[in-house]
Steps between C-alpha positions, in 0.01 A plus 500: 500500500632844403579703812360854462650816637262746671228597252591799288259769388590532136463770241327305223548122478791279603718472188791301642590215266578168669665244273568134582705310242596133491732273310401147592661179378401136488787263417473151358720223362366316194723219380410474130414749229143364492465552876626856469244564226223355718616714794457813289158377387403434862610847613323666207180320596532552877578871463319598183341842457164380635654363822718808543195724457325309778801545730527873431125545540535348848786742567277795411237367738753447782640853481153653464543634147244529223575349159466738206644300213668165430741424215647151466697299249643149460815498289638263239708296566466558877425748775210730584427855615212662686451868584215623718427870541360573846370791703459575869138609453230332290446649158158651441389541142373844404144519627199619306329841524251369754766381744703691754723751322618259228801409716809323369770340715825496303733204529858537616699354212822475701351202686550165336582132550710314244660160456729366227621139490822362354529119482834380363728197491875455487591343165759259644488426872130429571426806711165670435380820663175691523524869579210734568540877528218658700428867569229638725495881495235695690419865542329610820441325830468146361819299544651223284663352812164346591540261204859403579432162661229403251732557204787302651267210578335513155824436314662254746841642419849379580637856488323829565663839447271778619535876471269747670522873446289802588530785250384858482339702775161604629425836658309572820261790555783714639700453181761265648616216272492139626704229330366201697163420653577172680774342709736245349852381577508191276282304259556208739269670754207426270575134434285229656661267754487194271690692230765628744554141614527370145752750357848625579490879462716809506440870438667786320298806603553870428284664765577857395356426155203290621640197314476149648659196337464141625644181350363158594582139414366168624687379809466123459633321194305191393612372160164336431328840497722606210470190281245510218336164421765317706582387854837512667469128590512423127840668469841368593693659786732668248205639303339637815825671598550648154141622456487636855815702436355641176176605667674655801730694268200632305335613824816674619555679169142623473489600867820704480443624145838396366670197347720294731846410375 
């Protein structure tokens, strides 16, 4: 739950922009070329544009936003994108002459939720990865942090890299500018207990700039959770060692954002 500071009397509406961005990764080992192809097909089906739209619609509901428009696309050969335009207040169509003042509530087009997926496979060593980039940007008092746990759970990710930033300012009735309207020291404060127990995490925060960066990776390594259409018991000890090393290396490289020598 977002922790508010004492309520401000504002001049106009709250126009602080709160942006939560994710890179999330699912990692898999598929032995043969056919298995790697089927992994991509599985990911494309599990996270197609229709499913992603359902997830983002739930996000809008969780943060208390109103959906204005949805654009979605499945790509050939793989991947999908969804963009949802949202507002803090419901949109009222222009009313007729017989209704109260013909009022119109304009949407705030700086508020949106997007997701883009990137399934891919290594051409030689059997590693396959699924990456999803997610952005939840809101303008006003609604907060994307409310959807943090839901999004992490929805994608069941091995690695989560989250960035949260508050931009701009809002002005109170005395003319004073305010650059933050809630208390936060770390994205980790808003994570559910079961997620904190599941992931190893560390922060790189720039408090003066209202920027909060958290990296997370699964604590426990179970090779069976990374094998596609296979079980570790079906592999020799040498194969388990080799595949385990490949998967761990992939996790380390993605987590740290650099290739290991």
